[in-house]
N, CA, C and O of each residue as an XYZ file, in Angstrom:
884
protein
N      -7.289     -1.386     19.398
C      -8.313     -0.781     18.548
C      -9.435     -0.210     19.421
O      -9.821     -0.805     20.427
N      -9.941      0.939     19.020
C     -11.021      1.556     19.779
C     -12.356      0.924     19.413
O     -12.577      0.530     18.268
N     -13.246      0.831     20.402
C     -14.580      0.315     20.132
C     -15.333      1.286     19.234
O     -15.176      2.503     19.339
N     -16.148      0.728     18.355
C     -16.894      1.551     17.407
C     -18.202      2.020     18.015
O     -18.831      1.317     18.807
N     -18.599      3.229     17.623
C     -19.907      3.719     18.031
C     -20.968      3.032     17.175
O     -20.651      2.374     16.185
N     -22.229      3.194     17.568
C     -23.312      2.568     16.807
C     -23.264      3.077     15.375
O     -23.447      4.274     15.155
N     -23.026      2.211     14.391
C     -22.826      2.645     13.015
C     -24.018      2.384     12.122
O     -24.957      1.683     12.500
N     -23.969      2.950     10.946
C     -25.008      2.684      9.959
C     -24.623      1.489      9.100
O     -25.489      0.848      8.503
N     -23.364      1.192      9.035
C     -22.910      0.042      8.262
C     -21.779     -0.638      9.027
O     -20.613     -0.270      8.887
N     -22.135     -1.625      9.831
C     -21.159     -2.284     10.697
C     -20.059     -2.995      9.916
O     -18.888     -2.951     10.294
N     -20.442     -3.639      8.838
C     -19.446     -4.384      8.074
C     -18.356     -3.469      7.526
O     -17.170     -3.780      7.643
N     -18.750     -2.333      6.924
C     -17.771     -1.424      6.358
C     -16.892     -0.812      7.440
O     -15.686     -0.656      7.250
N     -17.490     -0.469      8.564
C     -16.701      0.104      9.650
C     -15.730     -0.921     10.222
O     -14.587     -0.591     10.540
N     -16.184     -2.157     10.352
C     -15.298     -3.219     10.834
C     -14.164     -3.440      9.845
O     -13.005     -3.590     10.229
N     -14.516     -3.458      8.578
C     -13.519     -3.653      7.514
C     -12.446     -2.574      7.572
O     -11.255     -2.885      7.573
N     -12.852     -1.318      7.621
C     -11.885     -0.220      7.630
C     -11.050     -0.220      8.911
O      -9.864      0.106      8.873
N     -11.648     -0.577     10.026
C     -10.918     -0.598     11.290
C      -9.854     -1.691     11.297
O      -8.709     -1.448     11.678
N     -10.231     -2.883     10.879
C      -9.283     -4.002     10.850
C      -8.194     -3.754      9.815
O      -7.014     -3.998     10.070
N      -8.595     -3.272      8.658
C      -7.625     -3.000      7.595
C      -6.620     -1.940      8.035
O      -5.420     -2.070      7.792
N      -7.117     -0.901      8.680
C      -6.223      0.144      9.171
C      -5.228     -0.401     10.171
O      -4.052     -0.036     10.156
N      -5.709     -1.286     11.049
C      -4.854     -1.913     12.050
C      -3.734     -2.701     11.373
O      -2.591     -2.689     11.832
N      -4.069     -3.379     10.287
C      -3.080     -4.174      9.550
C      -2.059     -3.273      8.870
O      -0.854     -3.481      9.014
N      -2.531     -2.272      8.130
C      -1.639     -1.428      7.341
C      -0.784     -0.507      8.199
O       0.251     -0.022      7.742
N      -1.200     -0.262      9.424
C      -0.384      0.541     10.332
C       0.774     -0.268     10.912
O       1.603      0.266     11.649
N       0.827     -1.560     10.577
C       1.931     -2.396     11.023
C       1.849     -2.842     12.462
O       2.876     -3.148     13.068
N       0.644     -2.888     13.032
C       0.490     -3.260     14.438
C       0.402     -4.764     14.657
O       0.345     -5.230     15.795
N       0.391     -5.514     13.572
C       0.307     -6.959     13.685
C       1.517     -7.595     13.027
O       2.055     -7.058     12.059
N       1.948     -8.735     13.546
C       2.997     -9.474     12.858
C       2.370    -10.701     12.216
O       1.178    -10.958     12.384
N       3.174    -11.455     11.484
C       2.643    -12.561     10.698
C       2.164    -13.729     11.546
O       1.471    -14.618     11.051
N       2.532    -13.728     12.825
C       2.094    -14.812     13.703
C       0.827    -14.455     14.478
O       0.245    -15.311     15.144
N       0.405    -13.207     14.396
C      -0.793    -12.781     15.127
C      -2.032    -13.488     14.577
O      -2.234    -13.566     13.365
N      -2.856    -14.001     15.492
C      -4.079    -14.693     15.090
C      -5.264    -13.785     15.350
O      -5.456    -13.302     16.466
N      -6.049    -13.556     14.328
C      -7.238    -12.727     14.437
C      -8.466    -13.619     14.422
O      -8.746    -14.276     13.419
N      -9.197    -13.647     15.519
C     -10.411    -14.443     15.579
C     -11.625    -13.528     15.580
O     -11.544    -12.366     15.977
N     -12.736    -14.063     15.135
C     -13.977    -13.284     15.133
C     -14.339    -12.846     16.546
O     -14.798    -11.723     16.758
N     -14.132    -13.732     17.505
C     -14.477    -13.416     18.893
C     -13.627    -12.263     19.424
O     -14.144    -11.333     20.041
N     -12.322    -12.333     19.178
C     -11.421    -11.279     19.654
C     -11.765     -9.942     19.016
O     -11.865     -8.926     19.704
N     -11.946     -9.945     17.699
C     -12.218     -8.691     16.990
C     -13.579     -8.112     17.367
O     -13.714     -6.897     17.514
N     -14.578     -8.963     17.524
C     -15.903     -8.448     17.888
C     -15.868     -7.822     19.280
O     -16.551     -6.831     19.536
N     -15.071     -8.404     20.178
C     -14.923     -7.837     21.526
C     -14.194     -6.504     21.475
O     -14.597     -5.536     22.119
N     -13.110     -6.466     20.697
C     -12.326     -5.237     20.583
C     -13.128     -4.095     19.976
O     -13.008     -2.946     20.400
N     -13.951     -4.421     18.976
C     -14.713     -3.391     18.277
C     -16.072     -3.112     18.910
O     -16.716     -2.109     18.604
N     -16.499     -4.006     19.793
C     -17.781     -3.808     20.457
C     -18.972     -4.075     19.564
O     -20.010     -3.425     19.691
N     -18.823     -5.042     18.649
C     -19.911     -5.387     17.731
C     -20.054     -6.899     17.667
O     -19.253     -7.629     18.251
N     -21.076     -7.368     16.958
C     -21.303     -8.812     16.853
C     -20.307     -9.449     15.887
O     -19.571     -8.752     15.190
N     -20.293    -10.777     15.854
C     -19.333    -11.505     15.015
C     -19.677    -11.433     13.528
O     -18.781    -11.497     12.686
N     -20.948    -11.304     13.199
C     -21.356    -11.365     11.801
C     -20.675    -10.321     10.911
O     -20.115    -10.688      9.878
N     -20.701     -9.024     11.276
C     -20.021     -8.039     10.428
C     -18.509     -8.231     10.412
O     -17.849     -7.926      9.419
N     -17.963     -8.739     11.520
C     -16.525     -9.023     11.568
C     -16.187    -10.117     10.570
O     -15.184    -10.034      9.862
N     -17.037    -11.154     10.518
C     -16.812    -12.266      9.591
C     -16.838    -11.764      8.142
O     -15.999    -12.152      7.329
N     -17.805    -10.900      7.830
C     -17.897    -10.365      6.469
C     -16.683     -9.499      6.141
O     -16.171     -9.531      5.022
N     -16.226     -8.720      7.132
C     -15.060     -7.866      6.922
C     -13.815     -8.715      6.653
O     -13.021     -8.392      5.770
N     -13.648     -9.791      7.410
C     -12.500    -10.674      7.220
C     -12.545    -11.346      5.851
O     -11.511    -11.509      5.202
N     -13.725    -11.731      5.418
C     -13.857    -12.348      4.087
C     -13.433    -11.375      2.992
O     -12.786    -11.764      2.020
N     -13.803    -10.112      3.157
C     -13.417     -9.107      2.161
C     -11.905     -8.907      2.163
O     -11.293     -8.786      1.102
N     -11.305     -8.873      3.345
C      -9.859     -8.688      3.445
C      -9.108     -9.886      2.855
O      -8.018     -9.732      2.304
N      -9.696    -11.070      2.973
C      -9.083    -12.245      2.359
C      -9.159    -12.128      0.836
O      -8.202    -12.459      0.136
N     -10.293    -11.660      0.330
C     -10.458    -11.473     -1.115
C      -9.437    -10.470     -1.652
O      -8.946    -10.620     -2.770
N      -9.121     -9.458     -0.862
C      -8.161     -8.435     -1.274
C      -6.716     -8.904     -1.139
O      -5.793     -8.206     -1.559
N      -6.521    -10.075     -0.558
C      -5.175    -10.621     -0.456
C      -4.372    -10.166      0.731
O      -3.155    -10.350      0.756
N      -5.026     -9.568      1.731
C      -4.296     -9.096      2.901
C      -4.176    -10.160      3.988
O      -3.201    -10.167      4.739
N      -5.134    -11.039      4.077
C      -5.089    -12.072      5.108
C      -5.400    -13.429      4.496
O      -5.881    -13.518      3.366
N      -5.123    -14.471      5.246
C      -5.549    -15.817      4.891
C      -6.363    -16.343      6.067
O      -5.970    -16.174      7.221
N      -7.488    -16.975      5.780
C      -8.366    -17.502      6.832
C      -8.205    -19.006      6.888
O      -8.367    -19.696      5.881
N      -7.885    -19.512      8.071
C      -7.746    -20.944      8.282
C      -8.955    -21.427      9.083
O      -9.177    -20.956     10.198
N      -9.731    -22.349      8.541
C     -10.937    -22.839      9.222
C     -10.656    -23.275     10.657
O      -9.708    -24.011     10.930
N     -11.508    -22.801     11.564
C     -11.455    -23.150     12.989
C     -10.199    -22.648     13.695
O      -9.974    -22.968     14.862
N      -9.386    -21.869     13.000
C      -8.181    -21.322     13.627
C      -8.200    -19.807     13.702
O      -7.791    -19.227     14.708
N      -8.669    -19.164     12.649
C      -8.687    -17.709     12.621
C      -8.030    -17.170     11.374
O      -7.797    -17.904     10.413
N      -7.734    -15.891     11.393
C      -7.132    -15.226     10.245
C      -5.712    -14.788     10.580
O      -5.407    -14.430     11.718
N      -4.858    -14.825      9.572
C      -3.462    -14.426      9.729
C      -3.076    -13.522      8.562
O      -3.669    -13.593      7.486
N      -2.077    -12.671      8.787
C      -1.566    -11.875      7.681
C      -0.950    -12.797      6.638
O      -0.343    -13.814      6.973
N      -1.112    -12.435      5.386
C      -0.445    -13.201      4.328
C       1.057    -12.973      4.388
O       1.530    -11.889      4.730
N       1.786    -14.014      4.050
C       3.231    -13.902      3.929
C       3.560    -13.968      2.442
O       3.417    -15.013      1.808
N       3.998    -12.848      1.902
C       4.279    -12.799      0.478
C       5.658    -13.381      0.173
O       6.645    -13.049      0.829
N       5.706    -14.239     -0.814
C       6.988    -14.786     -1.259
C       7.676    -13.778     -2.171
O       7.061    -12.813     -2.625
N       8.967    -14.015     -2.434
C       9.702    -13.137     -3.334
C       9.066    -13.125     -4.721
O       9.035    -12.081     -5.374
N       8.556    -14.272     -5.182
C       7.920    -14.332     -6.493
C       6.623    -13.536     -6.515
O       6.331    -12.849     -7.493
N       5.839    -13.626     -5.433
C       4.589    -12.862     -5.367
C       4.876    -11.363     -5.391
O       4.165    -10.599     -6.044
N       5.911    -10.950     -4.682
C       6.284     -9.532     -4.673
C       6.721     -9.098     -6.070
O       6.353     -8.017     -6.530
N       7.507     -9.942     -6.746
C       7.929     -9.644     -8.111
C       6.723     -9.469     -9.028
O       6.675     -8.537     -9.830
N       5.754    -10.367     -8.905
C       4.553    -10.295     -9.742
C       3.752     -9.026     -9.457
O       3.282     -8.367    -10.385
N       3.596     -8.681     -8.178
C       2.833     -7.492     -7.807
C       3.512     -6.222     -8.325
O       2.846     -5.303     -8.802
N       4.832     -6.179     -8.227
C       5.546     -5.003     -8.722
C       5.488     -4.915    -10.242
O       5.505     -3.821    -10.806
N       5.419     -6.069    -10.903
C       5.250     -6.045    -12.347
C       3.928     -5.403    -12.732
O       3.863     -4.601    -13.664
N       2.870     -5.764    -12.003
C       1.561     -5.154    -12.250
C       1.570     -3.672    -11.908
O       1.004     -2.849    -12.627
N       2.223     -3.349    -10.798
C       2.278     -1.949    -10.387
C       3.015     -1.115    -11.436
O       2.595     -0.001    -11.749
N       4.101     -1.645    -11.975
C       4.844     -0.912    -13.000
C       3.976     -0.641    -14.219
O       3.992      0.461    -14.766
N       3.214     -1.651    -14.645
C       2.351     -1.475    -15.817
C       1.298     -0.398    -15.565
O       1.036      0.435    -16.432
N       0.699     -0.419    -14.379
C      -0.351      0.544    -14.056
C       0.202      1.961    -13.895
O      -0.399      2.923    -14.374
N       1.334      2.085    -13.229
C       1.841      3.424    -12.916
C       2.508      4.087    -14.115
O       2.458      5.310    -14.246
N       3.121      3.314    -14.979
C       3.657      3.929    -16.201
C       2.505      4.359    -17.110
O       2.597      5.372    -17.804
N       1.429      3.586    -17.101
C       0.240      3.981    -17.863
C      -0.337      5.272    -17.279
O      -0.766      6.157    -18.020
N      -0.345      5.372    -15.953
C      -0.868      6.580    -15.312
C      -0.054      7.801    -15.712
O      -0.618      8.851    -16.022
N       1.254      7.671    -15.706
C       2.121      8.782    -16.099
C       1.879      9.169    -17.567
O       1.932     10.344    -17.929
N       1.617      8.172    -18.388
C       1.424      8.409    -19.824
C       0.089      9.084    -20.118
O      -0.021      9.824    -21.096
N      -0.928      8.844    -19.292
C      -2.282      9.303    -19.622
C      -2.868     10.320    -18.646
O      -3.956     10.841    -18.891
N      -2.186     10.608    -17.567
C      -2.725     11.550    -16.572
C      -2.959     12.918    -17.198
O      -2.172     13.389    -18.018
N      -4.059     13.545    -16.791
C      -4.362     14.896    -17.265
C      -3.583     15.893    -16.410
O      -3.884     16.097    -15.234
N      -2.584     16.503    -17.023
C      -1.706     17.398    -16.281
C      -2.332     18.783    -16.166
O      -2.621     19.433    -17.171
N      -2.532     19.213    -14.956
C      -3.069     20.541    -14.687
C      -2.139     21.242    -13.705
O      -1.383     20.581    -12.993
N      -2.183     22.569    -13.657
C      -1.358     23.290    -12.680
C      -1.641     22.824    -11.246
O      -0.734     22.748    -10.418
N      -2.904     22.518    -10.971
C      -3.273     22.086     -9.619
C      -2.620     20.736     -9.286
O      -2.133     20.538     -8.173
N      -2.613     19.815    -10.252
C      -1.997     18.508    -10.014
C      -0.498     18.664     -9.777
O       0.040     18.115     -8.815
N       0.178     19.411    -10.652
C       1.628     19.593    -10.516
C       1.964     20.254     -9.180
O       2.931     19.873     -8.520
N       1.172     21.235     -8.791
C       1.411     21.915     -7.512
C       1.249     20.942     -6.345
O       2.042     20.959     -5.403
N       0.233     20.102     -6.409
C       0.000     19.135     -5.337
C       1.117     18.102     -5.274
O       1.522     17.700     -4.183
N       1.620     17.668     -6.428
C       2.729     16.709     -6.445
C       3.982     17.320     -5.820
O       4.705     16.645     -5.088
N       4.237     18.592     -6.109
C       5.384     19.274     -5.493
C       5.201     19.379     -3.977
O       6.146     19.163     -3.218
N       4.002     19.708     -3.547
C       3.744     19.802     -2.116
C       3.892     18.434     -1.438
O       4.382     18.333     -0.313
N       3.464     17.404     -2.136
C       3.587     16.054     -1.593
C       5.058     15.691     -1.387
O       5.421     15.124     -0.356
N       5.891     16.014     -2.355
C       7.324     15.727     -2.237
C       7.933     16.516     -1.074
O       8.763     16.000     -0.324
N       7.511     17.759     -0.940
C       7.999     18.590      0.166
C       7.627     17.950      1.510
O       8.450     17.906      2.425
N       6.408     17.463      1.628
C       5.975     16.819      2.875
C       6.756     15.523      3.117
O       7.087     15.192      4.255
N       7.048     14.789      2.026
C       7.821     13.554      2.179
C       9.183     13.844      2.797
O       9.620     13.137      3.706
N       9.857     14.891      2.302
C      11.161     15.260      2.854
C      11.030     15.631      4.337
O      11.882     15.272      5.149
N       9.974     16.341      4.677
C       9.770     16.760      6.060
C       9.558     15.549      6.971
O      10.123     15.475      8.062
N       8.739     14.604      6.511
C       8.458     13.426      7.332
C       9.681     12.523      7.449
O       9.899     11.892      8.483
N      10.479     12.464      6.381
C      11.722     11.688      6.442
C      12.671     12.281      7.478
O      13.250     11.562      8.292
N      12.820     13.588      7.437
C      13.716     14.269      8.361
C      13.272     14.070      9.807
O      14.097     13.939     10.711
N      11.963     14.050     10.009
C      11.413     13.873     11.361
C      11.316     12.402     11.747
O      10.934     12.081     12.873
N      11.659     11.501     10.819
C      11.537     10.055     11.029
C      10.109      9.673     11.416
O       9.882      8.795     12.248
N       9.152     10.362     10.785
C       7.734     10.086     11.028
C       7.278      9.056      9.994
O       6.729      9.418      8.953
N       7.506      7.784     10.280
C       7.267      6.719      9.313
C       5.812      6.628      8.855
O       5.566      6.573      7.650
N       4.835      6.611      9.774
C       3.434      6.481      9.316
C       3.016      7.586      8.348
O       2.382      7.317      7.328
N       3.375      8.832      8.672
C       2.961      9.939      7.813
C       3.749      9.952      6.511
O       3.224     10.356      5.473
N       5.012      9.512      6.555
C       5.778      9.438      5.315
C       5.160      8.412      4.371
O       4.989      8.679      3.182
N       4.828      7.249      4.901
C       4.240      6.190      4.087
C       2.922      6.658      3.479
O       2.649      6.432      2.300
N       2.119      7.309      4.300
C       0.837      7.832      3.821
C       1.048      8.837      2.695
O       0.299      8.847      1.718
N       2.061      9.677      2.832
C       2.334     10.689      1.810
C       2.893     10.064      0.531
O       2.590     10.514     -0.573
N       3.705      9.031      0.692
C       4.247      8.316     -0.460
C       3.111      7.705     -1.289
O       3.096      7.812     -2.516
N       2.176      7.074     -0.610
C       1.016      6.490     -1.291
C       0.176      7.594     -1.935
O      -0.337      7.430     -3.041
N       0.044      8.714     -1.233
C      -0.744      9.842     -1.754
C      -0.169     10.335     -3.078
O      -0.927     10.626     -4.004
N       1.144     10.432     -3.185
C       1.778     10.905     -4.420
C       1.361     10.032     -5.604
O       0.943     10.538     -6.645
N       1.479      8.726     -5.432
C       1.142      7.808     -6.522
C      -0.363      7.798     -6.800
O      -0.795      7.656     -7.944
N      -1.144      7.951     -5.745
C      -2.599      7.966     -5.914
C      -3.062      9.194     -6.682
O      -4.000      9.117     -7.476
N      -2.409     10.327     -6.450
C      -2.764     11.552     -7.171
C      -2.544     11.391     -8.667
O      -3.367     11.828     -9.472
N      -1.446     10.769     -9.034
C      -1.192     10.535    -10.457
C      -2.226      9.586    -11.046
O      -2.701      9.787    -12.164
N      -2.569      8.559    -10.293
C      -3.565      7.598    -10.784
C      -4.925      8.271    -10.951
O      -5.602      8.060    -11.957
N      -5.327      9.080     -9.972
C      -6.632      9.753    -10.050
C      -6.700     10.707    -11.236
O      -7.774     10.944    -11.788
N      -5.546     11.255    -11.627
C      -5.520     12.206    -12.734
C      -5.805     11.543    -14.078
O      -5.980     12.233    -15.082
N      -5.853     10.211    -14.107
C      -6.214      9.519    -15.348
C      -7.728      9.451    -15.529
O      -8.214      9.154    -16.620
N      -8.477      9.726    -14.450
C      -9.938      9.588    -14.451
C     -10.371      8.148    -14.733
O     -11.474      7.903    -15.221
N      -9.487      7.204    -14.419
C      -9.780      5.783    -14.617
C      -9.958      5.133    -13.251
O      -8.982      4.791    -12.582
N     -11.210      4.966    -12.845
C     -11.492      4.442    -11.511
C     -11.056      2.998    -11.340
O     -10.688      2.583    -10.241
N     -11.096      2.228    -12.426
C     -10.658      0.836    -12.338
C      -9.157      0.773    -12.055
O      -8.702     -0.040    -11.250
N      -8.403      1.634    -12.720
C      -6.970      1.691    -12.473
C      -6.688      2.059    -11.019
O      -5.840      1.448    -10.369
N      -7.401      3.053    -10.519
C      -7.197      3.498     -9.136
C      -7.471      2.378     -8.143
O      -6.709      2.182     -7.196
N      -8.557      1.643     -8.360
C      -8.919      0.559     -7.454
C      -7.888     -0.565     -7.502
O      -7.508     -1.107     -6.464
N      -7.438     -0.912     -8.701
C      -6.435     -1.970     -8.840
C      -5.122     -1.577     -8.196
O      -4.485     -2.389     -7.525
N      -4.715     -0.336     -8.395
C      -3.452      0.123     -7.828
C      -3.516      0.149     -6.308
O      -2.556     -0.226     -5.636
N      -4.640      0.587     -5.769
C      -4.782      0.613     -4.313
C      -4.683     -0.792     -3.731
O      -4.040     -1.001     -2.702
N      -5.319     -1.749     -4.391
C      -5.265     -3.131     -3.928
C      -3.839     -3.659     -3.956
O      -3.400     -4.319     -3.015
N      -3.114     -3.371     -5.029
C      -1.727     -3.820     -5.142
C      -0.856     -3.158     -4.083
O      -0.021     -3.817     -3.463
N      -1.043     -1.862     -3.874
C      -0.271     -1.148     -2.858
C      -0.490     -1.750     -1.476
O       0.454     -1.890     -0.699
N      -1.731     -2.106     -1.170
C      -2.023     -2.698      0.130
C      -1.302     -4.023      0.317
O      -0.738     -4.282      1.380
N      -1.319     -4.866     -0.717
C      -0.651     -6.157     -0.619
C       0.861     -5.990     -0.503
O       1.505     -6.677      0.290
N       1.421     -5.086     -1.286
C       2.856     -4.840     -1.230
C       3.259     -4.363      0.156
O       4.335     -4.690      0.657
N       2.369     -3.580      0.768
C       2.712     -3.039      2.088
C       2.870     -4.138      3.138
O       3.557     -3.936      4.139
N       2.245     -5.296      2.927
C       2.446     -6.411      3.845
C       3.921     -6.789      3.901
O       4.434     -7.162      4.956
N       4.593     -6.693      2.774
C       6.012     -7.016      2.736
C       6.881     -5.819      3.107
O       7.954     -5.988      3.686
N       6.422     -4.608      2.775
C       7.244     -3.411      2.983
C       7.181     -2.859      4.399
O       8.077     -2.119      4.803
N       6.156     -3.195      5.158
C       5.940     -2.521      6.435
C       7.094     -2.683      7.410
O       7.297     -1.834      8.277
N       7.863     -3.782      7.274
C       9.013     -3.993      8.151
C      10.337     -3.659      7.466
O      11.409     -3.900      8.021
N      10.254     -3.105      6.266
C      11.477     -2.791      5.515
C      11.439     -1.339      5.050
O      11.869     -1.026      3.940
N      10.938     -0.481      5.877
C      10.770      0.942      5.569
C      12.050      1.577      5.047
O      12.008      2.355      4.094
N      13.186      1.256      5.656
C      14.443      1.920      5.327
C      15.032      1.486      3.987
O      15.998      2.087      3.516
N      14.466      0.454      3.370
C      15.021     -0.029      2.115
C      14.861      0.974      0.973
O      15.701      1.025      0.075
N      13.802      1.763      0.999
C      13.536      2.645     -0.146
C      13.104      4.054      0.233
O      13.005      4.917     -0.639
N      12.846      4.306      1.503
C      12.283      5.607      1.882
C      13.197      6.776      1.536
O      12.715      7.855      1.191
N      14.514      6.575      1.623
C      15.431      7.694      1.407
C      15.539      8.105     -0.053
O      15.886      9.250     -0.344
N      15.249      7.188     -0.984
C      15.410      7.492     -2.407
C      14.113      7.878     -3.106
O      14.148      8.511     -4.161
N      12.970      7.509     -2.533
C      11.690      7.741     -3.194
C      11.440      9.210     -3.548
O      11.047      9.492     -4.680
N      11.654     10.161     -2.622
C      11.379     11.565     -2.987
C      12.198     12.041     -4.179
O      11.714     12.842     -4.978
N      13.444     11.555     -4.313
C      14.271     11.956     -5.452
C      13.673     11.435     -6.762
O      13.639     12.154     -7.760
N      13.212     10.207     -6.755
C      12.554      9.659     -7.942
C      11.281     10.445     -8.249
O      10.990     10.737     -9.409
N      10.533     10.781     -7.215
C       9.298     11.544     -7.410
C       9.592     12.893     -8.043
O       8.870     13.341     -8.934
N      10.660     13.542     -7.578
C      11.028     14.835     -8.146
C      11.383     14.702     -9.624
O      11.027     15.563    -10.430
N      12.079     13.630     -9.980
C      12.458     13.416    -11.374
C      11.226     13.167    -12.244
O      11.160     13.627    -13.384
N      10.254     12.437    -11.701
C       9.014     12.163    -12.438
C       8.259     13.463    -12.714
O       7.820     13.710    -13.837
N       8.115     14.285    -11.682
C       7.371     15.537    -11.830
C       8.104     16.493    -12.765
O       7.479     17.172    -13.580
N       9.426     16.545    -12.647
C      10.202     17.431    -13.523
C       9.997     17.056    -14.990
O       9.850     17.931    -15.844
N       9.986     15.761    -15.278
C       9.767     15.311    -16.663
C       8.361     15.667    -17.127
O       8.171     16.083    -18.270
N       7.382     15.507    -16.253
C       6.007     15.847    -16.612
C       5.863     17.343    -16.884
O       5.137     17.743    -17.794
N       6.546     18.158    -16.108
C       6.489     19.611    -16.322
C       7.079     19.992    -17.679
O       6.645     20.963    -18.299
N       8.074     19.220    -18.141
C       8.663     19.473    -19.455
C       7.828     18.843    -20.575
O       8.149     18.955    -21.758
N       6.735     18.171    -20.156
C       5.867     17.434    -21.079
C       6.612     16.294    -21.775
O       6.294     15.905    -22.899
N       7.606     15.779    -21.068
C       8.385     14.642    -21.567
C       7.848     13.378    -20.899
O       8.415     12.877    -19.929
N       6.752     12.883    -21.438
C       6.097     11.732    -20.812
C       6.956     10.469    -20.920
O       6.931      9.616    -20.033
N       7.695     10.362    -21.986
C       8.546      9.176    -22.145
C       9.579      9.105    -21.025
O       9.819      8.037    -20.462
N      10.195     10.255    -20.702
C      11.168     10.273    -19.608
C      10.485     10.045    -18.267
O      11.043      9.386    -17.390
N       9.287     10.585    -18.103
C       8.539     10.374    -16.858
C       8.244      8.896    -16.662
O       8.334      8.385    -15.546
N       7.890      8.203    -17.750
C       7.649      6.766    -17.665
C       8.928      6.028    -17.273
O       8.897      5.112    -16.451
N      10.048      6.432    -17.866
C      11.328      5.800    -17.542
C      11.672      6.007    -16.072
O      12.132      5.088    -15.395
N      11.442      7.235    -15.586
C      11.727      7.532    -14.184
C      10.837      6.713    -13.246
O      11.290      6.212    -12.217
N       9.573      6.588    -13.620
C       8.649      5.796    -12.801
C       9.070      4.334    -12.806
O       9.065      3.680    -11.764
N       9.431      3.824    -13.967
C       9.851      2.423    -14.082
C      11.102      2.163    -13.242
O      11.188      1.151    -12.546
N      12.073      3.082    -13.311
C      13.299      2.930    -12.523
C      12.996      2.968    -11.028
O      13.570      2.207    -10.248
N      12.095      3.854    -10.640
C      11.694      3.980     -9.237
C      11.104      2.669     -8.715
O      11.522      2.166     -7.673
N      10.149      2.130     -9.434
C       9.479      0.897     -9.004
C      10.443     -0.287     -9.030
O      10.411     -1.136     -8.139
N      11.294     -0.344    -10.043
C      12.256     -1.441    -10.150
C      13.266     -1.411     -8.998
O      13.654     -2.460     -8.485
N      13.688     -0.216     -8.596
C      14.639     -0.095     -7.482
C      14.040     -0.646     -6.198
O      14.690     -1.403     -5.477
N      12.800     -0.265     -5.915
C      12.140     -0.752     -4.699
C      11.925     -2.260     -4.782
O      12.151     -2.982     -3.811
N      11.489     -2.725     -5.942
C      11.253     -4.164     -6.115
C      12.520     -4.959     -5.872
O      12.511     -5.957     -5.151
N      13.623     -4.507     -6.485
C      14.880     -5.242     -6.364
C      15.341     -5.316     -4.913
O      15.756     -6.376     -4.445
N      15.270     -4.203     -4.206
C      15.715     -4.191     -2.813
C      14.838     -5.067     -1.934
O      15.328     -5.773     -1.053
N      13.537     -5.016     -2.184
C      12.618     -5.798     -1.379
C      12.784     -7.292     -1.640
O      12.783     -8.091     -0.704
N      12.927     -7.667     -2.903
C      13.112     -9.081     -3.239
C      14.428     -9.606     -2.659
O      14.479    -10.727     -2.153
N      15.480     -8.809     -2.731
C      16.761     -9.219     -2.148
C      16.622     -9.446     -0.648
O      17.202    -10.380     -0.095
N      15.859     -8.594     -0.007
C      15.630     -8.754      1.435
C      14.860    -10.040      1.718
O      15.228    -10.803      2.611
N      13.801    -10.278      0.965
C      12.986    -11.469      1.187
C      13.772    -12.746      0.913
O      13.639    -13.733      1.636
N      14.579    -12.720     -0.122
C      15.351    -13.918     -0.468
C      16.470    -14.196      0.520
O      17.012    -15.301      0.558
N      16.821    -13.182      1.332
C      17.860    -13.387      2.334
C      17.315    -14.014      3.607
O      18.082    -14.420      4.480
N      15.981    -14.095      3.718
C      15.344    -14.684      4.888
C      15.223    -16.196      4.706
O      15.214    -16.695      3.581
N      15.129    -16.924      5.830
C      14.940    -18.380      5.729
C      13.690    -18.715      4.926
O      12.677    -18.025      5.038
N      13.754    -19.758      4.124
C      12.632    -20.154      3.277
C      11.349    -20.335      4.058
O      10.273    -20.000      3.565
N      11.446    -20.864      5.276
C      10.249    -21.135      6.080
C       9.479    -19.877      6.368
O       8.262    -19.929      6.541
N      10.170    -18.715      6.428
C       9.484    -17.468      6.755
C       8.689    -16.945      5.572
O       7.825    -16.085      5.743
N       8.964    -17.446      4.381
C       8.329    -16.899      3.186
C       7.131    -17.718      2.719
O       6.440    -17.329      1.777
N       6.888    -18.825      3.359
C       5.779    -19.680      2.935
C       4.495    -19.188      3.568
O       4.451    -18.971      4.779
N       3.426    -19.002      2.759
C       2.188    -18.556      3.349
C       1.049    -18.620      2.366
O      -0.082    -18.275      2.707
């Protein structure tokens, strides 16, 4: 991680830096994050680092063990199932209520085009970012900020489990996205909801099967 320049809000900058490091997949579940290590890496005092870690724990990305440090959460198969259940409810609602405009539809098509390009180039970080962008655009089109915040939080937690299983769903996601947009263009919201539900269920099933195939000890956290 790069050291931060003198900021106006150290806690927020520390939070975004640490969170980015986590979501980029640079840490494994055994990595220990201490206030001392992070403050040295970021070039700031321990206090804002401590506040940033507390926020990340509240968001469900890490667990803090007293006098030991912070570790990435290890999601169980049941936790992943629960998170995907919430995600399905939120995203089908988004498809049902999003304000469809030519600009939104055009952006969704461009997003799918970029996803195919990143898949072909095997550019995993940019593909993942674009995949999240597609779903975020639909959520933002509802003008429901609470929904957007909840979905982002769920996506972040799910990514803890997905970051090492990229190949489980990356090849099929753009096809599902195309089906969702095609239904929306026909103003067939019911079919768009079905397509979204099938998309999320496919990823959930593959991810849960992967997690359940691992030794039980690896899933406890």
